[in-house]
C-alpha positions in Angstrom: 31.5 4.5 127.1 34.4 2.2 126.3 34.0 -1.3 127.6 36.8 -3.0 129.4 38.1 -5.8 127.2 37.2 -9.2 128.5 39.7 -12.0 128.7 39.6 -14.7 126.1 38.6 -17.2 128.8 35.6 -15.0 129.9 34.5 -14.5 126.3 34.8 -18.3 125.7 32.7 -19.1 128.8 30.1 -16.6 127.7 29.8 -18.2 124.3 29.5 -21.7 125.8 26.8 -20.6 128.3 25.0 -18.8 125.4 25.0 -22.0 123.2 23.7 -24.0 126.2 20.9 -21.4 126.7 19.9 -21.7 123.1 19.4 -25.5 123.2 18.6 -26.6 126.7 15.0 -26.7 128.0 13.7 -24.4 130.7 12.5 -21.2 129.1 11.5 -19.7 132.4 14.3 -21.4 134.5 17.5 -22.7 133.0 17.8 -20.3 130.0 17.3 -17.1 132.1 19.7 -18.5 134.7 22.4 -19.2 132.1 22.0 -15.7 130.6 22.3 -14.2 134.0 25.6 -16.0 134.4 26.7 -14.4 131.1 25.9 -10.9 132.5 22.5 -10.3 131.0 20.5 -8.2 133.5 17.3 -10.2 134.1 14.7 -9.0 136.6 11.8 -11.1 137.8 10.2 -13.9 135.8 11.1 -13.9 132.1 10.6 -16.4 129.3 13.3 -17.1 126.7 12.4 -19.4 123.8 14.4 -21.9 121.8 17.4 -20.6 119.8 17.1 -17.0 121.0 20.3 -15.0 120.4 21.0 -12.6 123.2 24.0 -10.2 122.6 27.2 -12.3 122.7 30.0 -9.7 123.0 28.4 -7.4 125.6 25.7 -9.4 127.4 25.8 -6.9 130.3 24.3 -4.3 127.9 21.0 -6.2 127.7 18.3 -5.7 130.4 15.1 -7.8 130.5 12.4 -7.0 133.0 9.7 -9.0 134.7 7.1 -10.7 132.6 9.0 -10.3 129.3 8.7 -13.0 126.7 11.3 -13.5 124.0 10.1 -16.1 121.5 11.7 -18.6 119.2 14.8 -17.4 117.2 14.5 -13.8 118.2 17.8 -11.8 118.1 18.8 -9.1 120.5 21.9 -7.1 119.6 23.6 -4.3 121.6 26.6 -3.6 119.4 27.5 -3.0 115.8 29.1 0.4 115.3 29.9 0.8 118.9 28.5 -0.5 122.1 24.8 0.2 122.7 22.2 -1.0 125.2 18.9 -2.7 124.9 16.2 -2.5 127.6 13.2 -4.7 127.3 10.6 -3.5 129.9 7.9 -5.3 131.8 5.4 -7.6 130.0 7.0 -7.1 126.6 6.7 -9.8 124.0 9.3 -10.1 121.2 7.9 -12.4 118.5 9.6 -15.2 116.6 12.5 -14.2 114.3 12.3 -10.6 115.3 15.5 -8.6 115.5 16.1 -5.8 118.1 19.3 -4.0 117.4 21.0 -1.0 119.1 24.5 0.3 118.6 26.7 3.4 118.7 26.3 4.4 122.3 22.5 4.4 122.0 20.0 2.9 124.4 17.1 1.3 122.6 14.0 0.7 124.9 11.0 -1.4 124.2 8.3 0.1 126.4 6.2 -1.8 128.9 3.4 -3.9 127.5 4.6 -3.6 123.9 4.6 -6.4 121.3 7.2 -6.8 118.5 5.5 -8.8 115.8 7.1 -11.8 114.2 9.9 -11.1 111.7 10.1 -7.4 112.6 13.3 -5.4 112.8 13.4 -2.8 115.6 16.2 -0.2 115.5 14.5 2.6 117.5 12.5 3.0 120.7 9.1 1.4 121.0 6.6 3.4 123.1 4.8 1.6 125.9 1.8 -0.5 125.0 2.4 -0.4 121.3 2.3 -3.2 118.7 5.1 -2.8 116.1 5.7 -4.7 112.9 7.6 -4.6 109.7 11.1 -3.9 108.4 11.9 -1.4 109.9 9.3 -1.9 112.6 6.6 0.8 112.8 3.8 1.3 115.2 0.6 -0.4 114.1 -1.7 -0.5 117.1 -2.2 0.5 120.7 -2.1 -2.5 123.1 -4.8 -2.4 125.8 -4.6 -6.0 126.9 -1.0 -7.3 127.3 0.1 -10.4 125.5 1.0 -12.2 128.7 0.0 -15.5 130.3 -2.7 -13.7 132.3 -4.8 -13.2 129.1 -5.7 -15.3 126.1 -4.6 -14.4 122.6 -8.2 -13.6 121.6 -8.4 -11.1 124.5 -5.1 -9.5 123.3 -6.4 -9.2 119.7 -9.8 -7.8 120.8 -7.9 -5.2 122.9 -5.8 -3.9 120.0 -6.7 -0.3 118.9 -5.4 0.6 115.4 -3.4 3.8 115.2 -4.4 6.7 113.0 -1.8 7.5 110.3 -0.7 10.6 112.2 0.0 8.5 115.3 2.3 5.9 113.6 5.6 7.8 113.9 
């Protein structure tokens, strides 16, 4: 798919809105609103932390679904060697300083209820209800209690089920 080239004006407005979203308060209100204005597809209530980088060149290629939480300094990229797409499904948590990157006409999906650990680099699909970590990110555990506001961190940790070596890929 070849994207229609955006005008310099539109590209500039997108970058200004992006910078504002990175620094202004309102992780569940102002930030998601500004990203929607840029073209990011946001459905339902999402939380976007401080200094989060959401695809600048093709914001319309990022989709974030209800209940998703993107934490401090996470990076979501949908281009590199061609235009890709990133879909963050319901109740996903992307940890601090994590990188999620898709490119080359690929769609990268982080499945419902999954957790991307801090500092991880995700460049392939994450199955639903899976905790991934590392560089590159690999499956580490099955998530049985989502890491959402409805549960405590302790409940989330107690609900993790380590994967056997054969289940990790």
